[in-house]
Phi, psi and omega in degrees: 000131179218148177289123182239338185210144173248127183246107185266133162293168184249288180292122180095349175239309177276311185234137181272076186234016181300322180294324178296313179299317179300316180295319180293323178293319177300318179298317179299316180298316180298321179293337176266015179062038177239149182265121178292143176241111183305325179294319178294322179299317180293321186284321189252356186243327183297122179082000182247163180290158177299323180297314180294318180298306183294322178301315181294314182295318181291318179298319180296338178256018170086011180275139172271125190248119171266161179297322180295317178299315180296319180298322179296318178297317180295321178296318179298315181295317181299320179296319180289326177298316178297322179297318179297314180299318181297327183280347182284140175290326181212137178294139179278064179282149182285138176300141179104349182296315182302317180293320179298315179298321177298316179299319180297317180291319180298326179273001179057044178266154172282147182235126179225154170256129176235107192215156173272001177285164175285149181302318183298327178290316180296313182295326179296322178286313182300327180295340181261009178250160178281343186249000183303330181293345181271355176284118187269346181202139172238125169247115184241181177297336179293340183270355183243159174302136183305132181095341176283126188208161168306139019274007173297145185276002191306317182298318179291318180296321179293322179299316179296317179299315184286326175296321177293325176291323183285326182236098191300329184264007187288319182051048186284132174245157179307323182287351176271002185249159169236120173265143176238117188225158178240350186243159177298318181296319180293318178299316181295322179299314180296316181295321178295331177277356181083018183261125173301140188228133174262120178266135178248129186277054178281330184244312181258156178299151182307317184299323181286321177292318183300326182289339186254324187271165175295317174224164179214147173222160178282319186225148182299325183291352177278347189284129168236122180297338178300331179301331189270354182303319179299331181280310185274340191086160184288336179070197181292162180297121182232056185273347181297135180263160177241157178281151181290000000 
């Protein structure tokens, strides 16, 4: 067993935008003459796709949801999310990402995003980073049946399948991957897929993340992939360096 791929969550791991998403969902509910409940937002939305989140919130308030109605809400939210990002002077990316990407490249690991966000949202952010070009695969909510979301393992399983299709000699297994997650739903999704998971206490306290994840850290910038060598084994010789 050797570490071959790092599978990053997006919202809450790459970009600190949970508050933005929460505000936009609250706006959508108010426009639909529904009252947002902060407790429901935390319980049903953190770590889950917008489709799963909105479906749950609307159903709990007695709304009958058609696929067309849900798609219109998702389109409105996605458009507003892009507007918010465009208006920001600087993206709220988490400290430590640049170093993590360097470590991944230095170790010649595959890098994928596995997220419940829409592909267009992920690509809009990656296009504004210096390292987005090194992401070899994106699995987003657009790649799954509408409503399928973490904690279901589908996104992780699909990422492994597609990486194997993209790289014929990879022979990637779930145990060859490292997932990095910040939410209970995301941690559970990785574990159900058989992927070891590092929990980052960006949203929940360290003690709560530590109880659920394979490993836990307070901040992304604390991570050194060298720590994981005893678990995964050193694998093939990966001494080649990459340019910054």
